[in-house]
C-alpha positions in Angstrom: 75.1 99.0 95.6 78.9 99.6 96.0 78.4 103.3 95.4 76.5 103.6 98.5 79.8 103.3 100.4 81.3 106.2 98.5 79.0 108.8 99.9 80.0 108.5 103.6 83.6 108.4 102.5 83.2 111.6 100.5 81.6 113.4 103.4 84.4 112.5 105.8 87.2 112.5 103.4 89.3 115.2 105.3 88.9 113.6 108.8 90.1 110.1 107.4 93.3 111.4 106.0 95.6 109.2 103.8 94.6 105.9 105.5 91.0 106.4 104.5 92.1 107.4 101.0 94.2 104.3 100.6 91.3 102.2 102.1 88.9 103.6 99.6 91.3 103.2 96.6 91.7 99.6 97.5 87.9 99.1 97.8 87.3 100.7 94.4 90.0 98.6 92.8 88.5 95.4 94.3 85.1 96.4 92.9 86.5 97.1 89.5 88.4 93.8 89.4 85.2 91.9 90.2 83.1 93.7 87.8 85.6 93.1 85.1 85.8 89.4 85.9 82.1 89.0 85.8 81.9 91.0 82.5 84.5 88.9 80.8 82.8 85.6 82.0 79.6 86.8 80.2 77.8 87.3 83.5 76.4 90.9 82.4 74.8 89.7 79.0 71.1 89.9 79.0 70.7 87.6 76.0 
């Protein structure tokens, strides 16, 4: 689901400038931290 937000950002990358880049990096880092947390807690195990 989170990857849906990457497409509009990629399309308008040049218009957003540095602010848009920093904003998207923060978003990706937040998603990565959340994914890592869930993974380490065992939430992604299908057993």
